[in-house]
C-alpha positions as CSV (number, residue, x, y, z in Angstrom):
1,X,1.6,-11.9,21.1
2,X,4.4,-10.3,18.9
3,X,5.6,-6.8,19.6
4,X,3.7,-4.4,17.3
5,X,5.8,-2.5,14.8
6,X,6.2,1.3,15.2
7,X,4.3,2.6,12.1
8,X,5.8,6.1,12.3
9,X,9.4,4.7,12.4
10,X,8.7,2.3,9.6
11,X,7.4,5.2,7.4
12,X,10.7,7.0,7.9
13,X,12.7,3.9,7.2
14,X,10.6,3.2,4.1
15,X,11.1,6.8,2.8
16,X,14.9,6.5,3.4
17,X,15.1,3.2,1.5
18,X,13.1,4.5,-1.4
19,X,14.9,7.9,-1.8
20,X,17.8,6.7,-4.0
21,X,15.4,5.1,-6.5
22,X,12.7,7.8,-6.7
23,X,12.7,10.8,-9.0
24,X,10.4,13.8,-8.7
25,X,8.4,12.3,-11.7
26,X,7.8,9.0,-9.9
27,X,4.1,8.6,-9.2
28,X,2.7,7.1,-6.0
29,X,-0.6,5.2,-5.8
30,X,-1.8,4.2,-2.3
31,X,-4.2,1.4,-1.7
32,X,-7.1,2.4,0.4
33,X,-7.0,2.9,3.3
34,X,-3.7,2.2,5.0
35,X,-1.6,2.4,1.8
36,X,-3.2,5.7,0.9
37,X,-2.2,7.2,4.3
38,X,1.4,6.0,3.9
39,X,1.5,7.3,0.3
40,X,0.5,10.7,1.6
41,X,3.5,10.8,3.9
42,X,5.9,9.5,1.3
43,X,4.6,12.0,-1.3
44,X,5.5,14.9,1.0
45,X,8.7,13.5,2.3
46,X,10.1,12.4,-1.1
47,X,9.1,15.6,-2.9
48,X,7.2,13.8,-5.7
49,X,5.6,16.1,-8.3
50,X,2.8,14.1,-9.9
51,X,-0.4,14.3,-7.9
52,X,-0.9,11.5,-5.5
53,X,-3.1,8.6,-6.7
54,X,-5.3,6.3,-4.7
55,X,-6.9,3.0,-5.6
56,X,-9.6,0.9,-4.0
57,X,-9.3,-2.7,-5.3
58,X,-12.7,-3.9,-4.0
59,X,-14.1,-4.6,-7.5
60,X,-10.9,-6.2,-8.7
61,X,-10.4,-8.8,-5.9
62,X,-10.7,-12.4,-7.0
63,X,-12.8,-13.1,-3.9
64,X,-15.3,-10.3,-4.6
65,X,-18.1,-12.9,-5.2
66,X,-17.5,-14.2,-1.7
67,X,-16.8,-11.0,0.2
68,X,-18.9,-8.5,-1.7
69,X,-18.3,-4.8,-1.5
70,X,-16.8,-3.7,1.8
71,X,-18.7,-0.9,3.6
72,X,-15.9,1.6,3.4
73,X,-15.4,1.3,-0.4
74,X,-13.9,4.4,-2.0
75,X,-13.5,5.7,-5.5
76,X,-10.1,5.2,-7.1
77,X,-8.4,8.3,-8.3
78,X,-5.4,8.3,-10.6
79,X,-4.9,12.0,-11.5
80,X,-1.9,11.5,-13.8
81,X,-1.0,9.7,-17.0
82,X,-0.2,6.1,-16.2
83,X,1.2,5.4,-19.7
84,X,5.0,5.1,-19.6
85,X,5.2,6.3,-16.0
86,X,7.2,4.9,-13.1
87,X,4.6,4.0,-10.5
88,X,5.0,2.9,-6.9
89,X,2.0,1.1,-5.4
90,X,2.0,1.7,-1.6
91,X,0.3,-0.5,0.9
92,X,0.5,-1.1,4.7
93,X,0.8,-4.9,5.0
94,X,1.7,-7.4,2.3
95,X,0.2,-10.8,3.0
96,X,-1.2,-13.2,0.4
97,X,-0.4,-10.9,-2.6
98,X,-4.1,-10.9,-3.8
99,X,-4.6,-7.2,-3.0
100,X,-1.5,-6.3,-5.0
101,X,-2.7,-8.4,-7.9
102,X,-6.0,-6.6,-7.8
103,X,-4.2,-3.2,-7.7
104,X,-2.1,-4.1,-10.7
105,X,-5.2,-5.2,-12.7
106,X,-7.0,-1.9,-11.9
107,X,-3.8,0.2,-12.6
108,X,-3.4,-1.3,-16.0
109,X,-7.0,-0.3,-16.9
110,X,-5.6,3.3,-16.8
111,X,-2.7,2.5,-19.1
112,X,0.6,0.7,-19.4
113,X,3.2,2.0,-16.9
114,X,6.9,1.7,-17.8
115,X,7.7,0.3,-14.4
116,X,5.7,-0.6,-11.2
117,X,7.3,-1.1,-7.8
118,X,5.8,-2.0,-4.5
119,X,6.4,-0.3,-1.1
120,X,4.9,-1.7,2.1
121,X,5.6,-1.2,5.8
122,X,5.3,-4.8,6.9
123,X,5.6,-8.1,5.1
124,X,3.8,-10.8,7.2
125,X,4.5,-13.7,4.9
126,X,1.8,-16.2,3.9
127,X,2.0,-15.5,0.1
128,X,-0.4,-17.2,-2.2
129,X,0.8,-15.4,-5.3
130,X,4.4,-14.6,-6.4
131,X,4.4,-11.0,-5.2
132,X,7.3,-9.3,-3.5
133,X,7.9,-5.8,-2.3
134,X,10.6,-3.6,-3.7
135,X,10.9,-1.8,-0.4
136,X,9.8,-3.2,3.0
137,X,11.4,-2.2,6.3
138,X,10.0,-5.0,8.4
139,X,8.9,-8.7,8.2
140,X,6.6,-10.1,10.8
141,X,5.1,-13.6,11.2
142,X,1.5,-13.9,12.4
143,X,-0.8,-16.9,12.5
144,X,-3.4,-16.9,9.8
145,X,-6.1,-16.3,12.5
146,X,-4.7,-12.8,13.1
147,X,-4.8,-9.6,11.0
148,X,-2.4,-6.7,11.3
149,X,-4.4,-3.5,11.0
150,X,-3.0,0.0,10.4
151,X,-5.0,2.8,12.1
152,X,-4.8,6.6,11.8
153,X,-5.3,8.8,14.9
154,X,-8.5,10.7,14.3
155,X,-7.4,13.7,16.4
156,X,-4.5,14.8,14.2
157,X,-4.8,12.5,11.2
158,X,-1.1,12.0,11.2
159,X,-0.3,9.4,13.9
160,X,-0.3,5.9,12.6
161,X,-0.3,2.7,14.7
162,X,-0.8,-1.0,14.3
163,X,-3.1,-3.3,16.1
164,X,-3.7,-7.1,15.8
165,X,-7.2,-8.4,15.5
166,X,-8.5,-12.0,15.5
167,X,-10.4,-13.1,12.4
């Protein structure tokens, strides 16, 4: 079993890598749930002014007809004008690229951004679509039978950690 990445350290590395390219007007949109948790941290640490957005791609996934709606589905919330904005989509793990494709589809329903970047903590390879992160502090290879899951400590709501599950 591979060594699990340190999610807290990766968040700090991600913020440091993003800082030179981010302005206070850059808007963050975290993908539920792990990406939203990371986006909360980045929003604070990078001093971003627009309200934090969150997106749940459940209805936009190309496998919705197979998977259905997951039990933890949330409402998307984009509390700023997307039109002409620089937006960073934030997620925890980049794998096939299908979640990011779904997030882009939903985001464009709100308007046409000037630019969209992608920030993730871990790229685990296995791409099925031509999607690449603008910022990613760690790459990790896992077999297709395993999933890398980000968890948030329920006691303080701040501590993040990864675990591996079998499909």
